[in-house]
PDB file of N, CA, C and O in Angstrom:
ATOM      1  N   MET A   1       4.886  14.356   9.138  1.00  0.00           N
ATOM      2  CA  MET A   1       4.978  13.086   8.455  1.00  0.00           C
ATOM      3  C   MET A   1       3.894  12.973   7.388  1.00  0.00           C
ATOM      4  O   MET A   1       4.141  12.424   6.314  1.00  0.00           O
ATOM      5  N   ALA A   2       2.703  13.483   7.669  1.00  0.00           N
ATOM      6  CA  ALA A   2       1.609  13.403   6.696  1.00  0.00           C
ATOM      7  C   ALA A   2       1.979  14.127   5.406  1.00  0.00           C
ATOM      8  O   ALA A   2       1.660  13.657   4.314  1.00  0.00           O
ATOM      9  N   LYS A   3       2.646  15.259   5.531  1.00  0.00           N
ATOM     10  CA  LYS A   3       3.047  16.019   4.337  1.00  0.00           C
ATOM     11  C   LYS A   3       4.056  15.226   3.513  1.00  0.00           C
ATOM     12  O   LYS A   3       4.013  15.257   2.283  1.00  0.00           O
ATOM     13  N   ARG A   4       4.963  14.516   4.182  1.00  0.00           N
ATOM     14  CA  ARG A   4       5.955  13.716   3.454  1.00  0.00           C
ATOM     15  C   ARG A   4       5.316  12.499   2.800  1.00  0.00           C
ATOM     16  O   ARG A   4       5.735  12.076   1.722  1.00  0.00           O
ATOM     17  N   LEU A   5       4.301  11.936   3.450  1.00  0.00           N
ATOM     18  CA  LEU A   5       3.631  10.748   2.908  1.00  0.00           C
ATOM     19  C   LEU A   5       2.663  11.083   1.776  1.00  0.00           C
ATOM     20  O   LEU A   5       2.528  10.318   0.822  1.00  0.00           O
ATOM     21  N   GLU A   6       1.997  12.219   1.884  1.00  0.00           N
ATOM     22  CA  GLU A   6       0.949  12.575   0.921  1.00  0.00           C
ATOM     23  C   GLU A   6       1.478  12.535  -0.511  1.00  0.00           C
ATOM     24  O   GLU A   6       2.458  13.201  -0.846  1.00  0.00           O
ATOM     25  N   GLY A   7       0.811  11.742  -1.347  1.00  0.00           N
ATOM     26  CA  GLY A   7       1.186  11.652  -2.751  1.00  0.00           C
ATOM     27  C   GLY A   7       2.335  10.694  -3.043  1.00  0.00           C
ATOM     28  O   GLY A   7       2.729  10.536  -4.199  1.00  0.00           O
ATOM     29  N   LEU A   8       2.875  10.055  -2.012  1.00  0.00           N
ATOM     30  CA  LEU A   8       3.960   9.095  -2.208  1.00  0.00           C
ATOM     31  C   LEU A   8       3.480   7.952  -3.091  1.00  0.00           C
ATOM     32  O   LEU A   8       2.364   7.458  -2.928  1.00  0.00           O
ATOM     33  N   LYS A   9       4.327   7.536  -4.028  1.00  0.00           N
ATOM     34  CA  LYS A   9       3.966   6.446  -4.934  1.00  0.00           C
ATOM     35  C   LYS A   9       4.856   5.245  -4.659  1.00  0.00           C
ATOM     36  O   LYS A   9       6.083   5.340  -4.679  1.00  0.00           O
ATOM     37  N   LEU A  10       4.216   4.121  -4.402  1.00  0.00           N
ATOM     38  CA  LEU A  10       4.920   2.871  -4.149  1.00  0.00           C
ATOM     39  C   LEU A  10       4.515   1.865  -5.203  1.00  0.00           C
ATOM     40  O   LEU A  10       3.438   1.969  -5.790  1.00  0.00           O
ATOM     41  N   SER A  11       5.374   0.893  -5.443  1.00  0.00           N
ATOM     42  CA  SER A  11       4.993  -0.175  -6.363  1.00  0.00           C
ATOM     43  C   SER A  11       5.501  -1.499  -5.814  1.00  0.00           C
ATOM     44  O   SER A  11       6.520  -1.561  -5.126  1.00  0.00           O
ATOM     45  N   VAL A  12       4.770  -2.542  -6.133  1.00  0.00           N
ATOM     46  CA  VAL A  12       5.125  -3.882  -5.691  1.00  0.00           C
ATOM     47  C   VAL A  12       4.858  -4.836  -6.845  1.00  0.00           C
ATOM     48  O   VAL A  12       3.892  -4.672  -7.591  1.00  0.00           O
ATOM     49  N   LYS A  13       5.714  -5.823  -6.983  1.00  0.00           N
ATOM     50  CA  LYS A  13       5.523  -6.842  -8.014  1.00  0.00           C
ATOM     51  C   LYS A  13       4.958  -8.087  -7.347  1.00  0.00           C
ATOM     52  O   LYS A  13       5.401  -8.486  -6.270  1.00  0.00           O
ATOM     53  N   ALA A  14       3.975  -8.693  -8.000  1.00  0.00           N
ATOM     54  CA  ALA A  14       3.342  -9.885  -7.458  1.00  0.00           C
ATOM     55  C   ALA A  14       3.011 -10.849  -8.593  1.00  0.00           C
ATOM     56  O   ALA A  14       2.820 -10.439  -9.739  1.00  0.00           O
ATOM     57  N   ARG A  15       2.948 -12.120  -8.260  1.00  0.00           N
ATOM     58  CA  ARG A  15       2.584 -13.117  -9.259  1.00  0.00           C
ATOM     59  C   ARG A  15       1.097 -13.004  -9.545  1.00  0.00           C
ATOM     60  O   ARG A  15       0.276 -12.944  -8.629  1.00  0.00           O
ATOM     61  N   ALA A  16       0.762 -12.975 -10.830  1.00  0.00           N
ATOM     62  CA  ALA A  16      -0.640 -12.820 -11.220  1.00  0.00           C
ATOM     63  C   ALA A  16      -0.989 -13.809 -12.317  1.00  0.00           C
ATOM     64  O   ALA A  16      -0.128 -14.254 -13.076  1.00  0.00           O
ATOM     65  N   GLY A  17      -2.266 -14.140 -12.385  1.00  0.00           N
ATOM     66  CA  GLY A  17      -2.767 -15.052 -13.403  1.00  0.00           C
ATOM     67  C   GLY A  17      -3.209 -14.311 -14.646  1.00  0.00           C
ATOM     68  O   GLY A  17      -2.907 -13.133 -14.834  1.00  0.00           O
ATOM     69  N   GLU A  18      -3.926 -15.022 -15.485  1.00  0.00           N
ATOM     70  CA  GLU A  18      -4.365 -14.522 -16.784  1.00  0.00           C
ATOM     71  C   GLU A  18      -5.109 -13.187 -16.727  1.00  0.00           C
ATOM     72  O   GLU A  18      -4.770 -12.255 -17.457  1.00  0.00           O
ATOM     73  N   GLU A  19      -6.094 -13.094 -15.886  1.00  0.00           N
ATOM     74  CA  GLU A  19      -6.972 -11.922 -15.885  1.00  0.00           C
ATOM     75  C   GLU A  19      -6.561 -10.867 -14.862  1.00  0.00           C
ATOM     76  O   GLU A  19      -7.378 -10.039 -14.461  1.00  0.00           O
ATOM     77  N   GLY A  20      -5.303 -10.894 -14.439  1.00  0.00           N
ATOM     78  CA  GLY A  20      -4.817  -9.880 -13.509  1.00  0.00           C
ATOM     79  C   GLY A  20      -5.114 -10.186 -12.053  1.00  0.00           C
ATOM     80  O   GLY A  20      -4.907  -9.331 -11.192  1.00  0.00           O
ATOM     81  N   ARG A  21      -5.592 -11.379 -11.760  1.00  0.00           N
ATOM     82  CA  ARG A  21      -5.833 -11.773 -10.370  1.00  0.00           C
ATOM     83  C   ARG A  21      -4.528 -12.281  -9.767  1.00  0.00           C
ATOM     84  O   ARG A  21      -3.793 -13.043 -10.396  1.00  0.00           O
ATOM     85  N   LEU A  22      -4.258 -11.853  -8.553  1.00  0.00           N
ATOM     86  CA  LEU A  22      -3.012 -12.236  -7.886  1.00  0.00           C
ATOM     87  C   LEU A  22      -3.103 -13.629  -7.287  1.00  0.00           C
ATOM     88  O   LEU A  22      -4.172 -14.074  -6.871  1.00  0.00           O
ATOM     89  N   PHE A  23      -1.957 -14.312  -7.251  1.00  0.00           N
ATOM     90  CA  PHE A  23      -1.828 -15.542  -6.493  1.00  0.00           C
ATOM     91  C   PHE A  23      -1.479 -15.093  -5.077  1.00  0.00           C
ATOM     92  O   PHE A  23      -0.312 -14.835  -4.784  1.00  0.00           O
ATOM     93  N   GLY A  24      -2.452 -15.000  -4.218  1.00  0.00           N
ATOM     94  CA  GLY A  24      -2.265 -14.418  -2.894  1.00  0.00           C
ATOM     95  C   GLY A  24      -2.850 -13.012  -2.899  1.00  0.00           C
ATOM     96  O   GLY A  24      -3.774 -12.725  -3.660  1.00  0.00           O
ATOM     97  N   SER A  25      -2.320 -12.143  -2.061  1.00  0.00           N
ATOM     98  CA  SER A  25      -2.837 -10.780  -1.999  1.00  0.00           C
ATOM     99  C   SER A  25      -1.780  -9.849  -1.423  1.00  0.00           C
ATOM    100  O   SER A  25      -0.769 -10.293  -0.880  1.00  0.00           O
ATOM    101  N   VAL A  26      -2.031  -8.554  -1.551  1.00  0.00           N
ATOM    102  CA  VAL A  26      -1.172  -7.526  -0.964  1.00  0.00           C
ATOM    103  C   VAL A  26      -1.929  -6.989   0.248  1.00  0.00           C
ATOM    104  O   VAL A  26      -3.065  -6.531   0.126  1.00  0.00           O
ATOM    105  N   THR A  27      -1.292  -7.048   1.417  1.00  0.00           N
ATOM    106  CA  THR A  27      -1.947  -6.649   2.662  1.00  0.00           C
ATOM    107  C   THR A  27      -1.291  -5.398   3.250  1.00  0.00           C
ATOM    108  O   THR A  27      -0.313  -4.877   2.714  1.00  0.00           O
ATOM    109  N   ASN A  28      -1.857  -4.931   4.368  1.00  0.00           N
ATOM    110  CA  ASN A  28      -1.275  -3.765   5.029  1.00  0.00           C
ATOM    111  C   ASN A  28       0.134  -4.072   5.551  1.00  0.00           C
ATOM    112  O   ASN A  28       0.939  -3.153   5.706  1.00  0.00           O
ATOM    113  N   LEU A  29       0.444  -5.328   5.820  1.00  0.00           N
ATOM    114  CA  LEU A  29       1.799  -5.703   6.232  1.00  0.00           C
ATOM    115  C   LEU A  29       2.791  -5.488   5.087  1.00  0.00           C
ATOM    116  O   LEU A  29       3.916  -5.039   5.310  1.00  0.00           O
ATOM    117  N   ASP A  30       2.368  -5.810   3.860  1.00  0.00           N
ATOM    118  CA  ASP A  30       3.222  -5.559   2.689  1.00  0.00           C
ATOM    119  C   ASP A  30       3.457  -4.060   2.498  1.00  0.00           C
ATOM    120  O   ASP A  30       4.567  -3.634   2.179  1.00  0.00           O
ATOM    121  N   VAL A  31       2.410  -3.270   2.696  1.00  0.00           N
ATOM    122  CA  VAL A  31       2.530  -1.808   2.555  1.00  0.00           C
ATOM    123  C   VAL A  31       3.454  -1.266   3.648  1.00  0.00           C
ATOM    124  O   VAL A  31       4.255  -0.367   3.394  1.00  0.00           O
ATOM    125  N   GLU A  32       3.344  -1.812   4.864  1.00  0.00           N
ATOM    126  CA  GLU A  32       4.225  -1.396   5.956  1.00  0.00           C
ATOM    127  C   GLU A  32       5.692  -1.628   5.579  1.00  0.00           C
ATOM    128  O   GLU A  32       6.541  -0.770   5.822  1.00  0.00           O
ATOM    129  N   ARG A  33       5.983  -2.777   4.991  1.00  0.00           N
ATOM    130  CA  ARG A  33       7.356  -3.096   4.585  1.00  0.00           C
ATOM    131  C   ARG A  33       7.848  -2.160   3.484  1.00  0.00           C
ATOM    132  O   ARG A  33       8.999  -1.724   3.505  1.00  0.00           O
ATOM    133  N   LEU A  34       6.978  -1.850   2.521  1.00  0.00           N
ATOM    134  CA  LEU A  34       7.352  -0.924   1.442  1.00  0.00           C
ATOM    135  C   LEU A  34       7.654   0.459   2.000  1.00  0.00           C
ATOM    136  O   LEU A  34       8.612   1.107   1.579  1.00  0.00           O
ATOM    137  N   LEU A  35       6.841   0.909   2.944  1.00  0.00           N
ATOM    138  CA  LEU A  35       7.080   2.217   3.566  1.00  0.00           C
ATOM    139  C   LEU A  35       8.387   2.207   4.357  1.00  0.00           C
ATOM    140  O   LEU A  35       9.120   3.196   4.352  1.00  0.00           O
ATOM    141  N   ALA A  36       8.684   1.100   5.033  1.00  0.00           N
ATOM    142  CA  ALA A  36       9.942   1.003   5.800  1.00  0.00           C
ATOM    143  C   ALA A  36      11.145   1.102   4.877  1.00  0.00           C
ATOM    144  O   ALA A  36      12.160   1.695   5.242  1.00  0.00           O
ATOM    145  N   GLU A  37      11.040   0.524   3.678  1.00  0.00           N
ATOM    146  CA  GLU A  37      12.133   0.620   2.703  1.00  0.00           C
ATOM    147  C   GLU A  37      12.386   2.068   2.295  1.00  0.00           C
ATOM    148  O   GLU A  37      13.509   2.435   1.951  1.00  0.00           O
ATOM    149  N   LYS A  38      11.329   2.895   2.336  1.00  0.00           N
ATOM    150  CA  LYS A  38      11.453   4.309   1.985  1.00  0.00           C
ATOM    151  C   LYS A  38      11.810   5.167   3.193  1.00  0.00           C
ATOM    152  O   LYS A  38      11.939   6.385   3.068  1.00  0.00           O
ATOM    153  N   GLY A  39      11.972   4.544   4.369  1.00  0.00           N
ATOM    154  CA  GLY A  39      12.369   5.283   5.553  1.00  0.00           C
ATOM    155  C   GLY A  39      11.229   5.735   6.446  1.00  0.00           C
ATOM    156  O   GLY A  39      11.451   6.539   7.351  1.00  0.00           O
ATOM    157  N   PHE A  40      10.027   5.250   6.226  1.00  0.00           N
ATOM    158  CA  PHE A  40       8.872   5.616   7.048  1.00  0.00           C
ATOM    159  C   PHE A  40       8.544   4.470   7.996  1.00  0.00           C
ATOM    160  O   PHE A  40       8.350   3.335   7.559  1.00  0.00           O
ATOM    161  N   GLN A  41       8.482   4.758   9.275  1.00  0.00           N
ATOM    162  CA  GLN A  41       8.095   3.751  10.260  1.00  0.00           C
ATOM    163  C   GLN A  41       6.618   3.953  10.587  1.00  0.00           C
ATOM    164  O   GLN A  41       6.256   4.830  11.372  1.00  0.00           O
ATOM    165  N   VAL A  42       5.775   3.131   9.973  1.00  0.00           N
ATOM    166  CA  VAL A  42       4.329   3.232  10.159  1.00  0.00           C
ATOM    167  C   VAL A  42       3.823   1.868  10.603  1.00  0.00           C
ATOM    168  O   VAL A  42       4.098   0.861   9.952  1.00  0.00           O
ATOM    169  N   ASP A  43       3.091   1.829  11.697  1.00  0.00           N
ATOM    170  CA  ASP A  43       2.514   0.577  12.165  1.00  0.00           C
ATOM    171  C   ASP A  43       1.443   0.114  11.179  1.00  0.00           C
ATOM    172  O   ASP A  43       0.659   0.925  10.687  1.00  0.00           O
ATOM    173  N   ARG A  44       1.409  -1.175  10.891  1.00  0.00           N
ATOM    174  CA  ARG A  44       0.473  -1.700   9.890  1.00  0.00           C
ATOM    175  C   ARG A  44      -0.981  -1.445  10.262  1.00  0.00           C
ATOM    176  O   ARG A  44      -1.840  -1.388   9.381  1.00  0.00           O
ATOM    177  N   ARG A  45      -1.273  -1.290  11.547  1.00  0.00           N
ATOM    178  CA  ARG A  45      -2.660  -1.012  11.959  1.00  0.00           C
ATOM    179  C   ARG A  45      -3.098   0.391  11.570  1.00  0.00           C
ATOM    180  O   ARG A  45      -4.290   0.697  11.596  1.00  0.00           O
ATOM    181  N   ARG A  46      -2.149   1.246  11.211  1.00  0.00           N
ATOM    182  CA  ARG A  46      -2.483   2.605  10.772  1.00  0.00           C
ATOM    183  C   ARG A  46      -2.662   2.694   9.260  1.00  0.00           C
ATOM    184  O   ARG A  46      -2.989   3.755   8.730  1.00  0.00           O
ATOM    185  N   ILE A  47      -2.448   1.581   8.572  1.00  0.00           N
ATOM    186  CA  ILE A  47      -2.627   1.531   7.114  1.00  0.00           C
ATOM    187  C   ILE A  47      -4.020   0.979   6.854  1.00  0.00           C
ATOM    188  O   ILE A  47      -4.311  -0.180   7.150  1.00  0.00           O
ATOM    189  N   VAL A  48      -4.875   1.829   6.295  1.00  0.00           N
ATOM    190  CA  VAL A  48      -6.286   1.479   6.146  1.00  0.00           C
ATOM    191  C   VAL A  48      -6.531   0.800   4.799  1.00  0.00           C
ATOM    192  O   VAL A  48      -6.481   1.429   3.742  1.00  0.00           O
ATOM    193  N   LEU A  49      -6.795  -0.497   4.873  1.00  0.00           N
ATOM    194  CA  LEU A  49      -7.187  -1.269   3.687  1.00  0.00           C
ATOM    195  C   LEU A  49      -8.523  -1.920   4.011  1.00  0.00           C
ATOM    196  O   LEU A  49      -8.641  -2.646   4.998  1.00  0.00           O
ATOM    197  N   GLU A  50      -9.530  -1.662   3.182  1.00  0.00           N
ATOM    198  CA  GLU A  50     -10.843  -2.274   3.411  1.00  0.00           C
ATOM    199  C   GLU A  50     -10.710  -3.794   3.384  1.00  0.00           C
ATOM    200  O   GLU A  50     -11.278  -4.496   4.220  1.00  0.00           O
ATOM    201  N   GLU A  51      -9.949  -4.288   2.406  1.00  0.00           N
ATOM    202  CA  GLU A  51      -9.677  -5.715   2.271  1.00  0.00           C
ATOM    203  C   GLU A  51      -8.367  -5.858   1.512  1.00  0.00           C
ATOM    204  O   GLU A  51      -7.938  -4.918   0.843  1.00  0.00           O
ATOM    205  N   PRO A  52      -7.725  -7.015   1.602  1.00  0.00           N
ATOM    206  CA  PRO A  52      -6.460  -7.197   0.875  1.00  0.00           C
ATOM    207  C   PRO A  52      -6.643  -7.006  -0.634  1.00  0.00           C
ATOM    208  O   PRO A  52      -7.694  -7.322  -1.192  1.00  0.00           O
ATOM    209  N   ILE A  53      -5.610  -6.489  -1.271  1.00  0.00           N
ATOM    210  CA  ILE A  53      -5.647  -6.243  -2.716  1.00  0.00           C
ATOM    211  C   ILE A  53      -5.372  -7.556  -3.437  1.00  0.00           C
ATOM    212  O   ILE A  53      -4.382  -8.231  -3.155  1.00  0.00           O
ATOM    213  N   LYS A  54      -6.252  -7.914  -4.368  1.00  0.00           N
ATOM    214  CA  LYS A  54      -6.136  -9.209  -5.041  1.00  0.00           C
ATOM    215  C   LYS A  54      -6.044  -9.096  -6.555  1.00  0.00           C
ATOM    216  O   LYS A  54      -6.121 -10.104  -7.258  1.00  0.00           O
ATOM    217  N   THR A  55      -5.880  -7.870  -7.067  1.00  0.00           N
ATOM    218  CA  THR A  55      -5.776  -7.680  -8.509  1.00  0.00           C
ATOM    219  C   THR A  55      -4.645  -6.710  -8.836  1.00  0.00           C
ATOM    220  O   THR A  55      -4.177  -5.972  -7.969  1.00  0.00           O
ATOM    221  N   LEU A  56      -4.215  -6.720 -10.084  1.00  0.00           N
ATOM    222  CA  LEU A  56      -3.226  -5.757 -10.552  1.00  0.00           C
ATOM    223  C   LEU A  56      -3.895  -4.399 -10.688  1.00  0.00           C
ATOM    224  O   LEU A  56      -5.106  -4.319 -10.893  1.00  0.00           O
ATOM    225  N   GLY A  57      -3.113  -3.331 -10.576  1.00  0.00           N
ATOM    226  CA  GLY A  57      -3.656  -1.991 -10.764  1.00  0.00           C
ATOM    227  C   GLY A  57      -3.036  -0.999  -9.805  1.00  0.00           C
ATOM    228  O   GLY A  57      -2.056  -1.291  -9.120  1.00  0.00           O
ATOM    229  N   THR A  58      -3.635   0.188  -9.774  1.00  0.00           N
ATOM    230  CA  THR A  58      -3.175   1.267  -8.900  1.00  0.00           C
ATOM    231  C   THR A  58      -4.272   1.562  -7.890  1.00  0.00           C
ATOM    232  O   THR A  58      -5.440   1.709  -8.248  1.00  0.00           O
ATOM    233  N   PHE A  59      -3.884   1.646  -6.632  1.00  0.00           N
ATOM    234  CA  PHE A  59      -4.851   1.788  -5.553  1.00  0.00           C
ATOM    235  C   PHE A  59      -4.449   2.915  -4.603  1.00  0.00           C
ATOM    236  O   PHE A  59      -3.279   3.026  -4.238  1.00  0.00           O
ATOM    237  N   PRO A  60      -5.421   3.762  -4.196  1.00  0.00           N
ATOM    238  CA  PRO A  60      -5.130   4.753  -3.159  1.00  0.00           C
ATOM    239  C   PRO A  60      -5.178   4.057  -1.797  1.00  0.00           C
ATOM    240  O   PRO A  60      -6.081   3.265  -1.527  1.00  0.00           O
ATOM    241  N   ILE A  61      -4.209   4.355  -0.953  1.00  0.00           N
ATOM    242  CA  ILE A  61      -4.134   3.747   0.378  1.00  0.00           C
ATOM    243  C   ILE A  61      -4.068   4.880   1.396  1.00  0.00           C
ATOM    244  O   ILE A  61      -3.250   5.791   1.271  1.00  0.00           O
ATOM    245  N   VAL A  62      -4.929   4.817   2.397  1.00  0.00           N
ATOM    246  CA  VAL A  62      -4.964   5.841   3.434  1.00  0.00           C
ATOM    247  C   VAL A  62      -4.108   5.391   4.609  1.00  0.00           C
ATOM    248  O   VAL A  62      -4.208   4.257   5.076  1.00  0.00           O
ATOM    249  N   VAL A  63      -3.259   6.314   5.078  1.00  0.00           N
ATOM    250  CA  VAL A  63      -2.424   6.059   6.251  1.00  0.00           C
ATOM    251  C   VAL A  63      -2.880   7.018   7.346  1.00  0.00           C
ATOM    252  O   VAL A  63      -2.855   8.236   7.169  1.00  0.00           O
ATOM    253  N   GLN A  64      -3.293   6.459   8.469  1.00  0.00           N
ATOM    254  CA  GLN A  64      -3.745   7.254   9.610  1.00  0.00           C
ATOM    255  C   GLN A  64      -2.504   7.695  10.381  1.00  0.00           C
ATOM    256  O   GLN A  64      -1.955   6.925  11.169  1.00  0.00           O
ATOM    257  N   VAL A  65      -2.062   8.929  10.157  1.00  0.00           N
ATOM    258  CA  VAL A  65      -0.823   9.422  10.766  1.00  0.00           C
ATOM    259  C   VAL A  65      -1.049   9.830  12.219  1.00  0.00           C
ATOM    260  O   VAL A  65      -0.235   9.524  13.090  1.00  0.00           O
ATOM    261  N   GLY A  66      -2.137  10.510  12.468  1.00  0.00           N
ATOM    262  CA  GLY A  66      -2.482  10.943  13.823  1.00  0.00           C
ATOM    263  C   GLY A  66      -3.966  10.752  14.037  1.00  0.00           C
ATOM    264  O   GLY A  66      -4.657  10.195  13.185  1.00  0.00           O
ATOM    265  N   ARG A  67      -4.453  11.209  15.163  1.00  0.00           N
ATOM    266  CA  ARG A  67      -5.873  11.027  15.472  1.00  0.00           C
ATOM    267  C   ARG A  67      -6.770  11.606  14.372  1.00  0.00           C
ATOM    268  O   ARG A  67      -7.714  10.946  13.936  1.00  0.00           O
ATOM    269  N   ASP A  68      -6.488  12.813  13.931  1.00  0.00           N
ATOM    270  CA  ASP A  68      -7.304  13.459  12.901  1.00  0.00           C
ATOM    271  C   ASP A  68      -6.522  13.717  11.620  1.00  0.00           C
ATOM    272  O   ASP A  68      -6.980  14.467  10.759  1.00  0.00           O
ATOM    273  N   THR A  69      -5.364  13.113  11.484  1.00  0.00           N
ATOM    274  CA  THR A  69      -4.504  13.383  10.340  1.00  0.00           C
ATOM    275  C   THR A  69      -4.329  12.122   9.509  1.00  0.00           C
ATOM    276  O   THR A  69      -3.942  11.066  10.008  1.00  0.00           O
ATOM    277  N   ARG A  70      -4.630  12.271   8.219  1.00  0.00           N
ATOM    278  CA  ARG A  70      -4.482  11.156   7.291  1.00  0.00           C
ATOM    279  C   ARG A  70      -3.677  11.607   6.082  1.00  0.00           C
ATOM    280  O   ARG A  70      -3.659  12.785   5.727  1.00  0.00           O
ATOM    281  N   ALA A  71      -3.018  10.647   5.467  1.00  0.00           N
ATOM    282  CA  ALA A  71      -2.299  10.897   4.219  1.00  0.00           C
ATOM    283  C   ALA A  71      -2.696   9.787   3.250  1.00  0.00           C
ATOM    284  O   ALA A  71      -2.938   8.652   3.660  1.00  0.00           O
ATOM    285  N   THR A  72      -2.761  10.121   1.970  1.00  0.00           N
ATOM    286  CA  THR A  72      -3.098   9.132   0.958  1.00  0.00           C
ATOM    287  C   THR A  72      -1.872   8.874   0.095  1.00  0.00           C
ATOM    288  O   THR A  72      -1.278   9.798  -0.460  1.00  0.00           O
ATOM    289  N   ILE A  73      -1.505   7.602  -0.007  1.00  0.00           N
ATOM    290  CA  ILE A  73      -0.400   7.210  -0.870  1.00  0.00           C
ATOM    291  C   ILE A  73      -0.970   6.395  -2.020  1.00  0.00           C
ATOM    292  O   ILE A  73      -2.123   5.967  -1.978  1.00  0.00           O
ATOM    293  N   GLU A  74      -0.162   6.186  -3.036  1.00  0.00           N
ATOM    294  CA  GLU A  74      -0.603   5.434  -4.207  1.00  0.00           C
ATOM    295  C   GLU A  74       0.236   4.165  -4.332  1.00  0.00           C
ATOM    296  O   GLU A  74       1.466   4.218  -4.362  1.00  0.00           O
ATOM    297  N   LEU A  75      -0.444   3.030  -4.405  1.00  0.00           N
ATOM    298  CA  LEU A  75       0.244   1.750  -4.539  1.00  0.00           C
ATOM    299  C   LEU A  75      -0.097   1.136  -5.877  1.00  0.00           C
ATOM    300  O   LEU A  75      -1.267   0.939  -6.202  1.00  0.00           O
ATOM    301  N   THR A  76       0.942   0.831  -6.660  1.00  0.00           N
ATOM    302  CA  THR A  76       0.760   0.163  -7.942  1.00  0.00           C
ATOM    303  C   THR A  76       1.199  -1.283  -7.801  1.00  0.00           C
ATOM    304  O   THR A  76       2.327  -1.564  -7.396  1.00  0.00           O
ATOM    305  N   VAL A  77       0.301  -2.199  -8.136  1.00  0.00           N
ATOM    306  CA  VAL A  77       0.604  -3.623  -8.093  1.00  0.00           C
ATOM    307  C   VAL A  77       0.840  -4.074  -9.529  1.00  0.00           C
ATOM    308  O   VAL A  77      -0.057  -4.000 -10.369  1.00  0.00           O
ATOM    309  N   GLU A  78       2.060  -4.544  -9.803  1.00  0.00           N
ATOM    310  CA  GLU A  78       2.450  -4.953 -11.144  1.00  0.00           C
ATOM    311  C   GLU A  78       2.708  -6.452 -11.186  1.00  0.00           C
ATOM    312  O   GLU A  78       3.006  -7.068 -10.162  1.00  0.00           O
ATOM    313  N   ALA A  79       2.593  -7.031 -12.366  1.00  0.00           N
ATOM    314  CA  ALA A  79       2.885  -8.459 -12.529  1.00  0.00           C
ATOM    315  C   ALA A  79       4.384  -8.684 -12.540  1.00  0.00           C
ATOM    316  O   ALA A  79       5.142  -7.862 -13.055  1.00  0.00           O
ATOM    317  N   GLU A  80       4.809  -9.811 -11.967  1.00  0.00           N
ATOM    318  CA  GLU A  80       6.227 -10.165 -11.979  1.00  0.00           C
ATOM    319  C   GLU A  80       6.664 -10.525 -13.363  1.00  0.00           C
ATOM    320  O   GLU A  80       7.832 -10.853 -13.576  1.00  0.00           O
TER     321      GLU A  80
END
């Protein structure tokens, strides 16, 4: 699963204000839903986010696949 996840690119549209700040935030629950749409069943507790994403941009997200196995995906947050 880590090999399939590694390098995966996801994108989400969110409402944002003038300076690229989001109205709300993108959380590990949102990432879990995006992964489910792509056919990956990953528990949100295995998606490592230091804090919720609150700005537009591209962010690396670490997914803890196994005890010692991690994969990094790329999440792009775009304005609606």
